[in-house]
N, C-alpha and C positions, 0 to 999 in steps of 0.2 A: 192570678194567672202566674205560671211557673216561669223561670228563665228561658227554657226551652220554647214555650209558647210565645213569649215576647219577642225573642230572636226570630222564630219563624214567622210571626206576624209582621216584624219590621222588614225582614227580607222580602216577603210576599209582596208587600206593599211597593216594593222597588222591582217587582217583575220577576224575582227569583223564585224557583222551586227548591225547598229545602227537604231533606231525608236525614234523619237521625238514626244513630246506632248506639246504644248504650252497651258498651262493650263490658265495662267494668262500672261498679258505682263511682268509681274515682275519675272516669273520662267518659265524655259524650263526644263522638265523631258526628260532624255536620258535613253534609255533601250540599253545596250550593250550586244550582243549575239554572242556566238561562240561555237563550239563543243570542247571538251577537246580530248586529244590524244586517249583516250578510247571510244570515241563517245558519251560521256552525253552532253545533252543539256544545257549548262551552260550560265546563264545571271545575270545581276545585273542592278539595277536602281539608278540613282543619278541626281541631279538637278543642274541647273545653274541660278544665279540671272541676270536677264536681258541679257546683252551681256558680262557679266564678266566671262571670262574664267577661271580666277583664283578661283573663287568660286566652278567651276565645277572641276578643279584639286583638289582643297581642299577637296571635298566630295569624289572624287575617292581616294585620300590619306587616308581618314579617313575609308573608306569602305576596302581598302587593309591592313591598320594597325589592323583593328578589324577582318579580315578574319583568321578563325581558321581551317585549313584543317582537322584535327582531329575530330572536332565537325561536320563539314560539312559531313565528311565521316560517321559519326554516324547517320546521318539523313537518309542515303541510306542503312542502315544495317537492314534487315529484322528480323523477330522473329526467324528464323532459323540460324541466325548468318552470313548469306551471302547477298550479294548484292541484291536489290529489285528495281523494277521500271526503269529497264533498265541499273541499275549500274552493274559494273563488279562483277563476282562471289565471289572472293576473297576479304577478308577485306584489305589486303596488297595493292592490286590493286586498291581499292577505295580510300585509303589514298593517294596513289601515284597520282592518278587522280586529287584529290582535291589540292595536292601540284602544280600539273600542272596548274590547274586553278588559284592558287594564283600567280604563275610566270607570267601568262597572263596577269592578273591585274596590276602587277608591271610593265611589260613592256608597257602596255597602259599608266599608270600613268607617267612613266618616259618619254615616247616619246611625251605625250602631254605637260608635263612640259617644257620639252627642246624646243618644238615648240613655246610655247607662252610666255616664260620667257627670 
């Protein structure tokens, strides 16, 4: 099983859908997508250098460490002070949903880290 197949299998076991794009032989882009508890379509994209799973894990860690649920929630609040584009209606629910997304990223990161290190 290749590194890409292993990563995809681990992520799928956690409920993520994975798309890959081999732009160049030196880098593979991974898009991880899944729905939050409130039904928002959440995804993020990170890359892996060659077959270096450590580089992918590092990029996921960086994304997780930089993820701010409050800021992400802010992006989904409309001019009327409520959710827009499919986000929950109440701000507290949007924040809670983004905290759920943060937890999903953390679980993915920790599981991949434990699998490959």
